[in-house]
PyMOL commands that place a pseudoatom at each C-alpha (Angstrom):
pseudoatom trace, name=CA, resn=MET, resi=1, chain=A, elem=C, hetatm=0, pos=[-171.871, 50.562, 128.311]
pseudoatom trace, name=CA, resn=VAL, resi=2, chain=A, elem=C, hetatm=0, pos=[-168.194, 49.412, 129.378]
pseudoatom trace, name=CA, resn=THR, resi=3, chain=A, elem=C, hetatm=0, pos=[-166.575, 51.672, 131.536]
pseudoatom trace, name=CA, resn=ASP, resi=4, chain=A, elem=C, hetatm=0, pos=[-163.268, 49.731, 132.505]
pseudoatom trace, name=CA, resn=PRO, resi=5, chain=A, elem=C, hetatm=0, pos=[-160.945, 52.363, 133.658]
pseudoatom trace, name=CA, resn=SER, resi=6, chain=A, elem=C, hetatm=0, pos=[-158.089, 50.282, 132.455]
pseudoatom trace, name=CA, resn=LEU, resi=7, chain=A, elem=C, hetatm=0, pos=[-159.614, 51.062, 128.670]
pseudoatom trace, name=CA, resn=PRO, resi=8, chain=A, elem=C, hetatm=0, pos=[-158.310, 53.989, 126.609]
pseudoatom trace, name=CA, resn=ARG, resi=9, chain=A, elem=C, hetatm=0, pos=[-160.559, 56.689, 126.543]
pseudoatom trace, name=CA, resn=TYR, resi=10, chain=A, elem=C, hetatm=0, pos=[-161.064, 59.553, 123.772]
pseudoatom trace, name=CA, resn=THR, resi=11, chain=A, elem=C, hetatm=0, pos=[-159.437, 62.998, 124.732]
pseudoatom trace, name=CA, resn=ARG, resi=12, chain=A, elem=C, hetatm=0, pos=[-161.600, 65.642, 124.182]
pseudoatom trace, name=CA, resn=PHE, resi=13, chain=A, elem=C, hetatm=0, pos=[-160.244, 66.524, 121.013]
pseudoatom trace, name=CA, resn=GLU, resi=14, chain=A, elem=C, hetatm=0, pos=[-160.867, 62.977, 119.673]
pseudoatom trace, name=CA, resn=ASP, resi=15, chain=A, elem=C, hetatm=0, pos=[-164.448, 63.607, 120.931]
pseudoatom trace, name=CA, resn=ALA, resi=16, chain=A, elem=C, hetatm=0, pos=[-165.241, 67.023, 119.573]
pseudoatom trace, name=CA, resn=GLN, resi=17, chain=A, elem=C, hetatm=0, pos=[-163.909, 66.316, 116.223]
pseudoatom trace, name=CA, resn=GLY, resi=18, chain=A, elem=C, hetatm=0, pos=[-165.749, 62.661, 116.117]
pseudoatom trace, name=CA, resn=LEU, resi=19, chain=A, elem=C, hetatm=0, pos=[-168.918, 64.553, 117.248]
pseudoatom trace, name=CA, resn=THR, resi=20, chain=A, elem=C, hetatm=0, pos=[-168.600, 67.184, 114.702]
pseudoatom trace, name=CA, resn=VAL, resi=21, chain=A, elem=C, hetatm=0, pos=[-167.941, 64.868, 111.690]
pseudoatom trace, name=CA, resn=ALA, resi=22, chain=A, elem=C, hetatm=0, pos=[-170.639, 62.498, 112.535]
pseudoatom trace, name=CA, resn=ALA, resi=23, chain=A, elem=C, hetatm=0, pos=[-173.335, 65.274, 113.120]
pseudoatom trace, name=CA, resn=LEU, resi=24, chain=A, elem=C, hetatm=0, pos=[-172.356, 66.846, 109.422]
pseudoatom trace, name=CA, resn=GLN, resi=25, chain=A, elem=C, hetatm=0, pos=[-173.075, 63.283, 107.854]
pseudoatom trace, name=CA, resn=ALA, resi=26, chain=A, elem=C, hetatm=0, pos=[-176.299, 63.134, 109.668]
pseudoatom trace, name=CA, resn=ALA, resi=27, chain=A, elem=C, hetatm=0, pos=[-177.235, 66.839, 108.494]
pseudoatom trace, name=CA, resn=LEU, resi=28, chain=A, elem=C, hetatm=0, pos=[-176.309, 66.096, 104.878]
pseudoatom trace, name=CA, resn=GLY, resi=29, chain=A, elem=C, hetatm=0, pos=[-178.566, 62.920, 104.958]
pseudoatom trace, name=CA, resn=ILE, resi=30, chain=A, elem=C, hetatm=0, pos=[-181.220, 64.673, 106.378]
pseudoatom trace, name=CA, resn=HIS, resi=31, chain=A, elem=C, hetatm=0, pos=[-180.438, 67.718, 103.514]
pseudoatom trace, name=CA, resn=MET, resi=32, chain=A, elem=C, hetatm=0, pos=[-180.871, 65.213, 100.513]
pseudoatom trace, name=CA, resn=LEU, resi=33, chain=A, elem=C, hetatm=0, pos=[-183.968, 63.616, 102.466]
pseudoatom trace, name=CA, resn=ARG, resi=34, chain=A, elem=C, hetatm=0, pos=[-185.875, 66.682, 102.610]
pseudoatom trace, name=CA, resn=ALA, resi=35, chain=A, elem=C, hetatm=0, pos=[-184.535, 67.764, 99.048]
pseudoatom trace, name=CA, resn=ALA, resi=36, chain=A, elem=C, hetatm=0, pos=[-186.378, 65.015, 97.486]
pseudoatom trace, name=CA, resn=GLY, resi=37, chain=A, elem=C, hetatm=0, pos=[-189.680, 65.454, 99.540]
pseudoatom trace, name=CA, resn=LEU, resi=38, chain=A, elem=C, hetatm=0, pos=[-188.852, 62.335, 101.763]
pseudoatom trace, name=CA, resn=VAL, resi=39, chain=A, elem=C, hetatm=0, pos=[-189.480, 61.784, 105.510]
pseudoatom trace, name=CA, resn=THR, resi=40, chain=A, elem=C, hetatm=0, pos=[-187.537, 59.238, 108.068]
pseudoatom trace, name=CA, resn=GLY, resi=41, chain=A, elem=C, hetatm=0, pos=[-188.529, 57.702, 111.455]
pseudoatom trace, name=CA, resn=GLY, resi=42, chain=A, elem=C, hetatm=0, pos=[-187.792, 59.221, 114.822]
pseudoatom trace, name=CA, resn=THR, resi=43, chain=A, elem=C, hetatm=0, pos=[-187.905, 62.622, 115.636]
pseudoatom trace, name=CA, resn=ALA, resi=44, chain=A, elem=C, hetatm=0, pos=[-186.283, 63.631, 112.650]
pseudoatom trace, name=CA, resn=GLY, resi=45, chain=A, elem=C, hetatm=0, pos=[-188.822, 62.318, 110.777]
pseudoatom trace, name=CA, resn=LEU, resi=46, chain=A, elem=C, hetatm=0, pos=[-191.627, 63.851, 112.854]
pseudoatom trace, name=CA, resn=ALA, resi=47, chain=A, elem=C, hetatm=0, pos=[-189.870, 67.468, 112.324]
pseudoatom trace, name=CA, resn=LEU, resi=48, chain=A, elem=C, hetatm=0, pos=[-189.678, 66.917, 108.739]
pseudoatom trace, name=CA, resn=LEU, resi=49, chain=A, elem=C, hetatm=0, pos=[-193.558, 66.427, 108.794]
pseudoatom trace, name=CA, resn=ILE, resi=50, chain=A, elem=C, hetatm=0, pos=[-194.230, 69.223, 111.194]
pseudoatom trace, name=CA, resn=ALA, resi=51, chain=A, elem=C, hetatm=0, pos=[-192.385, 71.737, 109.676]
pseudoatom trace, name=CA, resn=PRO, resi=52, chain=A, elem=C, hetatm=0, pos=[-193.816, 72.689, 106.243]
pseudoatom trace, name=CA, resn=ALA, resi=53, chain=A, elem=C, hetatm=0, pos=[-197.208, 72.997, 108.114]
pseudoatom trace, name=CA, resn=SER, resi=54, chain=A, elem=C, hetatm=0, pos=[-195.788, 74.784, 111.293]
pseudoatom trace, name=CA, resn=GLY, resi=55, chain=A, elem=C, hetatm=0, pos=[-194.140, 77.515, 109.266]
pseudoatom trace, name=CA, resn=TRP, resi=56, chain=A, elem=C, hetatm=0, pos=[-190.725, 77.078, 111.161]
pseudoatom trace, name=CA, resn=GLY, resi=57, chain=A, elem=C, hetatm=0, pos=[-187.632, 75.269, 109.634]
pseudoatom trace, name=CA, resn=PHE, resi=58, chain=A, elem=C, hetatm=0, pos=[-186.820, 71.892, 110.131]
pseudoatom trace, name=CA, resn=GLY, resi=59, chain=A, elem=C, hetatm=0, pos=[-183.644, 72.776, 112.255]
pseudoatom trace, name=CA, resn=ALA, resi=60, chain=A, elem=C, hetatm=0, pos=[-186.174, 74.679, 114.792]
pseudoatom trace, name=CA, resn=VAL, resi=61, chain=A, elem=C, hetatm=0, pos=[-188.846, 71.961, 114.751]
pseudoatom trace, name=CA, resn=PHE, resi=62, chain=A, elem=C, hetatm=0, pos=[-186.185, 69.309, 115.164]
pseudoatom trace, name=CA, resn=PHE, resi=63, chain=A, elem=C, hetatm=0, pos=[-184.411, 71.211, 118.376]
pseudoatom trace, name=CA, resn=VAL, resi=64, chain=A, elem=C, hetatm=0, pos=[-187.736, 71.840, 119.976]
pseudoatom trace, name=CA, resn=ILE, resi=65, chain=A, elem=C, hetatm=0, pos=[-189.111, 68.237, 119.685]
pseudoatom trace, name=CA, resn=ASN, resi=66, chain=A, elem=C, hetatm=0, pos=[-186.053, 66.687, 121.215]
pseudoatom trace, name=CA, resn=LEU, resi=67, chain=A, elem=C, hetatm=0, pos=[-185.956, 69.016, 124.018]
pseudoatom trace, name=CA, resn=PRO, resi=68, chain=A, elem=C, hetatm=0, pos=[-187.954, 66.517, 126.559]
pseudoatom trace, name=CA, resn=PHE, resi=69, chain=A, elem=C, hetatm=0, pos=[-185.695, 63.623, 125.909]
pseudoatom trace, name=CA, resn=TYR, resi=70, chain=A, elem=C, hetatm=0, pos=[-182.874, 65.290, 127.553]
pseudoatom trace, name=CA, resn=GLY, resi=71, chain=A, elem=C, hetatm=0, pos=[-184.060, 64.537, 131.197]
pseudoatom trace, name=CA, resn=PHE, resi=72, chain=A, elem=C, hetatm=0, pos=[-184.599, 61.055, 130.354]
pseudoatom trace, name=CA, resn=ALA, resi=73, chain=A, elem=C, hetatm=0, pos=[-181.251, 60.724, 129.180]
pseudoatom trace, name=CA, resn=TRP, resi=74, chain=A, elem=C, hetatm=0, pos=[-179.509, 62.438, 131.928]
pseudoatom trace, name=CA, resn=THR, resi=75, chain=A, elem=C, hetatm=0, pos=[-181.013, 59.936, 134.250]
pseudoatom trace, name=CA, resn=ARG, resi=76, chain=A, elem=C, hetatm=0, pos=[-180.680, 56.845, 132.343]
pseudoatom trace, name=CA, resn=LYS, resi=77, chain=A, elem=C, hetatm=0, pos=[-177.509, 57.612, 130.367]
pseudoatom trace, name=CA, resn=GLY, resi=78, chain=A, elem=C, hetatm=0, pos=[-175.711, 60.071, 132.478]
pseudoatom trace, name=CA, resn=PRO, resi=79, chain=A, elem=C, hetatm=0, pos=[-174.875, 63.760, 132.358]
pseudoatom trace, name=CA, resn=ALA, resi=80, chain=A, elem=C, hetatm=0, pos=[-172.423, 63.190, 129.502]
pseudoatom trace, name=CA, resn=PHE, resi=81, chain=A, elem=C, hetatm=0, pos=[-174.543, 61.400, 127.344]
pseudoatom trace, name=CA, resn=ALA, resi=82, chain=A, elem=C, hetatm=0, pos=[-177.292, 63.814, 127.761]
pseudoatom trace, name=CA, resn=VAL, resi=83, chain=A, elem=C, hetatm=0, pos=[-174.957, 67.221, 127.163]
pseudoatom trace, name=CA, resn=LYS, resi=84, chain=A, elem=C, hetatm=0, pos=[-173.308, 65.445, 124.157]
pseudoatom trace, name=CA, resn=SER, resi=85, chain=A, elem=C, hetatm=0, pos=[-176.497, 64.350, 122.717]
pseudoatom trace, name=CA, resn=PHE, resi=86, chain=A, elem=C, hetatm=0, pos=[-177.979, 68.149, 123.163]
pseudoatom trace, name=CA, resn=LEU, resi=87, chain=A, elem=C, hetatm=0, pos=[-174.928, 69.435, 121.435]
pseudoatom trace, name=CA, resn=ALA, resi=88, chain=A, elem=C, hetatm=0, pos=[-175.503, 66.800, 118.734]
pseudoatom trace, name=CA, resn=VAL, resi=89, chain=A, elem=C, hetatm=0, pos=[-178.934, 68.020, 117.994]
pseudoatom trace, name=CA, resn=THR, resi=90, chain=A, elem=C, hetatm=0, pos=[-178.293, 71.487, 118.130]
pseudoatom trace, name=CA, resn=ALA, resi=91, chain=A, elem=C, hetatm=0, pos=[-175.449, 71.158, 115.312]
pseudoatom trace, name=CA, resn=VAL, resi=92, chain=A, elem=C, hetatm=0, pos=[-177.165, 68.916, 113.167]
pseudoatom trace, name=CA, resn=SER, resi=93, chain=A, elem=C, hetatm=0, pos=[-180.173, 71.358, 113.328]
pseudoatom trace, name=CA, resn=ALA, resi=94, chain=A, elem=C, hetatm=0, pos=[-178.159, 74.447, 112.448]
pseudoatom trace, name=CA, resn=MET, resi=95, chain=A, elem=C, hetatm=0, pos=[-176.176, 72.420, 109.765]
pseudoatom trace, name=CA, resn=ALA, resi=96, chain=A, elem=C, hetatm=0, pos=[-179.153, 70.911, 108.145]
pseudoatom trace, name=CA, resn=GLU, resi=97, chain=A, elem=C, hetatm=0, pos=[-180.532, 74.543, 107.712]
pseudoatom trace, name=CA, resn=ALA, resi=98, chain=A, elem=C, hetatm=0, pos=[-177.104, 75.775, 106.724]
pseudoatom trace, name=CA, resn=MET, resi=99, chain=A, elem=C, hetatm=0, pos=[-176.963, 73.370, 103.508]
pseudoatom trace, name=CA, resn=ALA, resi=100, chain=A, elem=C, hetatm=0, pos=[-180.274, 74.553, 102.159]
pseudoatom trace, name=CA, resn=PRO, resi=101, chain=A, elem=C, hetatm=0, pos=[-178.802, 77.398, 100.412]
pseudoatom trace, name=CA, resn=LEU, resi=102, chain=A, elem=C, hetatm=0, pos=[-175.072, 76.128, 100.151]
pseudoatom trace, name=CA, resn=VAL, resi=103, chain=A, elem=C, hetatm=0, pos=[-175.786, 72.597, 98.740]
pseudoatom trace, name=CA, resn=PRO, resi=104, chain=A, elem=C, hetatm=0, pos=[-178.904, 73.222, 96.456]
pseudoatom trace, name=CA, resn=LEU, resi=105, chain=A, elem=C, hetatm=0, pos=[-180.172, 69.491, 95.319]
pseudoatom trace, name=CA, resn=THR, resi=106, chain=A, elem=C, hetatm=0, pos=[-182.821, 70.465, 92.947]
pseudoatom trace, name=CA, resn=GLY, resi=107, chain=A, elem=C, hetatm=0, pos=[-183.960, 67.611, 90.896]
pseudoatom trace, name=CA, resn=ILE, resi=108, chain=A, elem=C, hetatm=0, pos=[-182.349, 64.410, 93.256]
pseudoatom trace, name=CA, resn=HIS, resi=109, chain=A, elem=C, hetatm=0, pos=[-183.947, 61.367, 92.409]
pseudoatom trace, name=CA, resn=PRO, resi=110, chain=A, elem=C, hetatm=0, pos=[-186.037, 60.316, 95.490]
pseudoatom trace, name=CA, resn=GLY, resi=111, chain=A, elem=C, hetatm=0, pos=[-184.731, 56.605, 95.469]
pseudoatom trace, name=CA, resn=ALA, resi=112, chain=A, elem=C, hetatm=0, pos=[-181.001, 58.250, 95.377]
pseudoatom trace, name=CA, resn=ALA, resi=113, chain=A, elem=C, hetatm=0, pos=[-181.812, 60.403, 98.306]
pseudoatom trace, name=CA, resn=ALA, resi=114, chain=A, elem=C, hetatm=0, pos=[-183.521, 57.500, 100.075]
pseudoatom trace, name=CA, resn=VAL, resi=115, chain=A, elem=C, hetatm=0, pos=[-180.097, 55.063, 99.829]
pseudoatom trace, name=CA, resn=LEU, resi=116, chain=A, elem=C, hetatm=0, pos=[-177.700, 58.182, 100.290]
pseudoatom trace, name=CA, resn=PHE, resi=117, chain=A, elem=C, hetatm=0, pos=[-179.397, 59.154, 103.197]
pseudoatom trace, name=CA, resn=GLY, resi=118, chain=A, elem=C, hetatm=0, pos=[-179.736, 55.439, 104.733]
pseudoatom trace, name=CA, resn=VAL, resi=119, chain=A, elem=C, hetatm=0, pos=[-175.793, 55.427, 104.432]
pseudoatom trace, name=CA, resn=THR, resi=120, chain=A, elem=C, hetatm=0, pos=[-175.052, 58.650, 105.217]
pseudoatom trace, name=CA, resn=THR, resi=121, chain=A, elem=C, hetatm=0, pos=[-176.938, 59.139, 108.316]
pseudoatom trace, name=CA, resn=GLY, resi=122, chain=A, elem=C, hetatm=0, pos=[-176.369, 55.748, 109.510]
pseudoatom trace, name=CA, resn=VAL, resi=123, chain=A, elem=C, hetatm=0, pos=[-172.737, 55.945, 109.590]
pseudoatom trace, name=CA, resn=GLY, resi=124, chain=A, elem=C, hetatm=0, pos=[-173.252, 59.514, 111.262]
pseudoatom trace, name=CA, resn=LEU, resi=125, chain=A, elem=C, hetatm=0, pos=[-175.426, 57.838, 113.890]
pseudoatom trace, name=CA, resn=LEU, resi=126, chain=A, elem=C, hetatm=0, pos=[-172.713, 55.248, 114.338]
pseudoatom trace, name=CA, resn=GLY, resi=127, chain=A, elem=C, hetatm=0, pos=[-170.314, 57.738, 115.016]
pseudoatom trace, name=CA, resn=LEU, resi=128, chain=A, elem=C, hetatm=0, pos=[-172.469, 59.393, 117.324]
pseudoatom trace, name=CA, resn=PHE, resi=129, chain=A, elem=C, hetatm=0, pos=[-172.890, 56.429, 119.296]
pseudoatom trace, name=CA, resn=ARG, resi=130, chain=A, elem=C, hetatm=0, pos=[-169.451, 55.535, 119.389]
pseudoatom trace, name=CA, resn=HIS, resi=131, chain=A, elem=C, hetatm=0, pos=[-168.987, 58.973, 121.071]
pseudoatom trace, name=CA, resn=ALA, resi=132, chain=A, elem=C, hetatm=0, pos=[-171.612, 58.425, 123.885]
pseudoatom trace, name=CA, resn=ALA, resi=133, chain=A, elem=C, hetatm=0, pos=[-174.130, 60.678, 122.092]
pseudoatom trace, name=CA, resn=SER, resi=134, chain=A, elem=C, hetatm=0, pos=[-177.191, 60.222, 119.800]
pseudoatom trace, name=CA, resn=LEU, resi=135, chain=A, elem=C, hetatm=0, pos=[-179.758, 62.403, 118.050]
pseudoatom trace, name=CA, resn=GLY, resi=136, chain=A, elem=C, hetatm=0, pos=[-182.083, 62.426, 120.895]
pseudoatom trace, name=CA, resn=GLY, resi=137, chain=A, elem=C, hetatm=0, pos=[-185.637, 61.236, 120.957]
pseudoatom trace, name=CA, resn=VAL, resi=138, chain=A, elem=C, hetatm=0, pos=[-186.033, 57.534, 119.707]
pseudoatom trace, name=CA, resn=SER, resi=139, chain=A, elem=C, hetatm=0, pos=[-182.564, 56.911, 119.489]
pseudoatom trace, name=CA, resn=ILE, resi=140, chain=A, elem=C, hetatm=0, pos=[-182.071, 57.686, 123.347]
pseudoatom trace, name=CA, resn=VAL, resi=141, chain=A, elem=C, hetatm=0, pos=[-184.841, 55.140, 124.073]
pseudoatom trace, name=CA, resn=ALA, resi=142, chain=A, elem=C, hetatm=0, pos=[-183.172, 52.933, 121.398]
pseudoatom trace, name=CA, resn=LEU, resi=143, chain=A, elem=C, hetatm=0, pos=[-179.908, 52.995, 123.186]
pseudoatom trace, name=CA, resn=ILE, resi=144, chain=A, elem=C, hetatm=0, pos=[-181.284, 52.338, 126.675]
pseudoatom trace, name=CA, resn=ALA, resi=145, chain=A, elem=C, hetatm=0, pos=[-183.168, 49.407, 125.337]
pseudoatom trace, name=CA, resn=GLN, resi=146, chain=A, elem=C, hetatm=0, pos=[-180.267, 48.110, 123.906]
pseudoatom trace, name=CA, resn=ASP, resi=147, chain=A, elem=C, hetatm=0, pos=[-178.212, 48.305, 127.107]
pseudoatom trace, name=CA, resn=ARG, resi=148, chain=A, elem=C, hetatm=0, pos=[-180.777, 47.298, 129.589]
pseudoatom trace, name=CA, resn=LEU, resi=149, chain=A, elem=C, hetatm=0, pos=[-182.773, 44.906, 127.675]
pseudoatom trace, name=CA, resn=GLY, resi=150, chain=A, elem=C, hetatm=0, pos=[-180.218, 43.793, 124.763]
pseudoatom trace, name=CA, resn=ILE, resi=151, chain=A, elem=C, hetatm=0, pos=[-182.382, 44.619, 122.019]
pseudoatom trace, name=CA, resn=ARG, resi=152, chain=A, elem=C, hetatm=0, pos=[-180.352, 45.909, 118.994]
pseudoatom trace, name=CA, resn=ALA, resi=153, chain=A, elem=C, hetatm=0, pos=[-180.965, 49.704, 119.066]
pseudoatom trace, name=CA, resn=GLY, resi=154, chain=A, elem=C, hetatm=0, pos=[-181.637, 49.656, 115.042]
pseudoatom trace, name=CA, resn=TRP, resi=155, chain=A, elem=C, hetatm=0, pos=[-184.262, 47.381, 115.399]
pseudoatom trace, name=CA, resn=VAL, resi=156, chain=A, elem=C, hetatm=0, pos=[-186.042, 49.211, 118.553]
pseudoatom trace, name=CA, resn=GLN, resi=157, chain=A, elem=C, hetatm=0, pos=[-185.985, 52.596, 115.975]
pseudoatom trace, name=CA, resn=LEU, resi=158, chain=A, elem=C, hetatm=0, pos=[-187.549, 50.470, 113.178]
pseudoatom trace, name=CA, resn=GLY, resi=159, chain=A, elem=C, hetatm=0, pos=[-190.639, 49.876, 115.622]
pseudoatom trace, name=CA, resn=PHE, resi=160, chain=A, elem=C, hetatm=0, pos=[-190.959, 53.456, 116.191]
pseudoatom trace, name=CA, resn=ASP, resi=161, chain=A, elem=C, hetatm=0, pos=[-190.646, 54.343, 112.704]
pseudoatom trace, name=CA, resn=VAL, resi=162, chain=A, elem=C, hetatm=0, pos=[-193.579, 51.943, 111.838]
pseudoatom trace, name=CA, resn=ALA, resi=163, chain=A, elem=C, hetatm=0, pos=[-196.075, 54.195, 113.690]
pseudoatom trace, name=CA, resn=LEU, resi=164, chain=A, elem=C, hetatm=0, pos=[-194.570, 57.627, 111.793]
pseudoatom trace, name=CA, resn=PHE, resi=165, chain=A, elem=C, hetatm=0, pos=[-194.814, 56.136, 108.441]
pseudoatom trace, name=CA, resn=ALA, resi=166, chain=A, elem=C, hetatm=0, pos=[-198.323, 55.157, 109.113]
pseudoatom trace, name=CA, resn=ALA, resi=167, chain=A, elem=C, hetatm=0, pos=[-198.891, 58.940, 109.793]
pseudoatom trace, name=CA, resn=ALA, resi=168, chain=A, elem=C, hetatm=0, pos=[-196.772, 59.842, 106.798]
pseudoatom trace, name=CA, resn=ALA, resi=169, chain=A, elem=C, hetatm=0, pos=[-198.946, 57.749, 104.639]
pseudoatom trace, name=CA, resn=THR, resi=170, chain=A, elem=C, hetatm=0, pos=[-201.540, 59.851, 105.029]
pseudoatom trace, name=CA, resn=LEU, resi=171, chain=A, elem=C, hetatm=0, pos=[-199.768, 63.016, 104.049]
pseudoatom trace, name=CA, resn=LEU, resi=172, chain=A, elem=C, hetatm=0, pos=[-197.306, 62.083, 101.487]
pseudoatom trace, name=CA, resn=PRO, resi=173, chain=A, elem=C, hetatm=0, pos=[-197.782, 60.359, 98.006]
pseudoatom trace, name=CA, resn=LEU, resi=174, chain=A, elem=C, hetatm=0, pos=[-197.461, 56.891, 98.045]
pseudoatom trace, name=CA, resn=ASP, resi=175, chain=A, elem=C, hetatm=0, pos=[-193.998, 56.795, 96.303]
pseudoatom trace, name=CA, resn=ARG, resi=176, chain=A, elem=C, hetatm=0, pos=[-192.515, 59.136, 98.541]
pseudoatom trace, name=CA, resn=VAL, resi=177, chain=A, elem=C, hetatm=0, pos=[-193.531, 57.013, 101.488]
pseudoatom trace, name=CA, resn=LEU, resi=178, chain=A, elem=C, hetatm=0, pos=[-192.211, 53.965, 100.162]
pseudoatom trace, name=CA, resn=TRP, resi=179, chain=A, elem=C, hetatm=0, pos=[-188.849, 55.663, 99.295]
pseudoatom trace, name=CA, resn=SER, resi=180, chain=A, elem=C, hetatm=0, pos=[-189.001, 57.168, 102.569]
pseudoatom trace, name=CA, resn=ALA, resi=181, chain=A, elem=C, hetatm=0, pos=[-189.102, 53.408, 103.799]
pseudoatom trace, name=CA, resn=LEU, resi=182, chain=A, elem=C, hetatm=0, pos=[-186.154, 52.022, 102.141]
pseudoatom trace, name=CA, resn=GLY, resi=183, chain=A, elem=C, hetatm=0, pos=[-184.048, 55.383, 103.635]
pseudoatom trace, name=CA, resn=ALA, resi=184, chain=A, elem=C, hetatm=0, pos=[-185.493, 54.412, 106.992]
pseudoatom trace, name=CA, resn=ALA, resi=185, chain=A, elem=C, hetatm=0, pos=[-184.812, 50.411, 106.615]
pseudoatom trace, name=CA, resn=LEU, resi=186, chain=A, elem=C, hetatm=0, pos=[-181.145, 51.120, 105.283]
pseudoatom trace, name=CA, resn=LEU, resi=187, chain=A, elem=C, hetatm=0, pos=[-180.513, 53.359, 108.043]
pseudoatom trace, name=CA, resn=ASN, resi=188, chain=A, elem=C, hetatm=0, pos=[-181.747, 50.961, 110.679]
pseudoatom trace, name=CA, resn=ALA, resi=189, chain=A, elem=C, hetatm=0, pos=[-179.974, 47.734, 109.099]
pseudoatom trace, name=CA, resn=ILE, resi=190, chain=A, elem=C, hetatm=0, pos=[-176.692, 49.754, 109.446]
pseudoatom trace, name=CA, resn=ILE, resi=191, chain=A, elem=C, hetatm=0, pos=[-177.272, 50.482, 113.022]
pseudoatom trace, name=CA, resn=ALA, resi=192, chain=A, elem=C, hetatm=0, pos=[-178.375, 47.088, 113.778]
pseudoatom trace, name=CA, resn=LEU, resi=193, chain=A, elem=C, hetatm=0, pos=[-175.351, 45.336, 112.232]
pseudoatom trace, name=CA, resn=ASN, resi=194, chain=A, elem=C, hetatm=0, pos=[-172.881, 47.496, 113.398]
pseudoatom trace, name=CA, resn=HIS, resi=195, chain=A, elem=C, hetatm=0, pos=[-173.674, 49.006, 116.468]
pseudoatom trace, name=CA, resn=ARG, resi=196, chain=A, elem=C, hetatm=0, pos=[-172.702, 46.143, 118.947]
pseudoatom trace, name=CA, resn=ARG, resi=197, chain=A, elem=C, hetatm=0, pos=[-170.847, 46.386, 122.492]
pseudoatom trace, name=CA, resn=ASP, resi=198, chain=A, elem=C, hetatm=0, pos=[-168.485, 43.505, 121.551]
pseudoatom trace, name=CA, resn=TRP, resi=199, chain=A, elem=C, hetatm=0, pos=[-167.069, 44.986, 118.535]
pseudoatom trace, name=CA, resn=TYR, resi=200, chain=A, elem=C, hetatm=0, pos=[-165.860, 48.268, 120.166]
pseudoatom trace, name=CA, resn=VAL, resi=201, chain=A, elem=C, hetatm=0, pos=[-166.404, 50.157, 123.243]
pseudoatom trace, name=CA, resn=VAL, resi=202, chain=A, elem=C, hetatm=0, pos=[-168.655, 52.893, 123.557]
pseudoatom trace, name=CA, resn=GLN, resi=203, chain=A, elem=C, hetatm=0, pos=[-166.953, 55.513, 125.727]
for i in range(1, 203): cmd.bond("trace and resi %d" % i, "trace and resi %d" % (i + 1))
show_as sticks, trace
zoom trace
């Protein structure tokens, strides 16, 4: 992470609006994914698998699953990153639940949902990364791996996703797993191809 004090930094307003827009994009992508009965990787995918059986909504499960990762983010990426990630996860959890009654998507084709999720949430995650935040869980680990080991964050997330999709294959119809895999692949490819420290500065 570049910390050269001579470089321009976001104002608080720029940070707030960037994080809000990015969280809204991520929430919209997750809403489309859930409406089509699909899953994704990381803690969001785990929450989508757990929520139907737990009796809790996606937002509540997603929020709780991410709680253990904030201490890790605080010690490895700093307090600002940890706090921003907490706020981003909280915002996505709330907005994804709010969209269910406000943005009905009955009948959305799983292929369309997968592609739109991958692009929309991928761009949302790029925005969060640009403003030194994440959606918790695996994305925190992925960013730390990129900073310390030079491994692209998108490829790290893809590795975690493989294990989650193996579990999803035992719970969901095969076509839903395949469409879900397409969405996750698009999301991770967007991050891997565009989240580069030599292209822009992450504040």
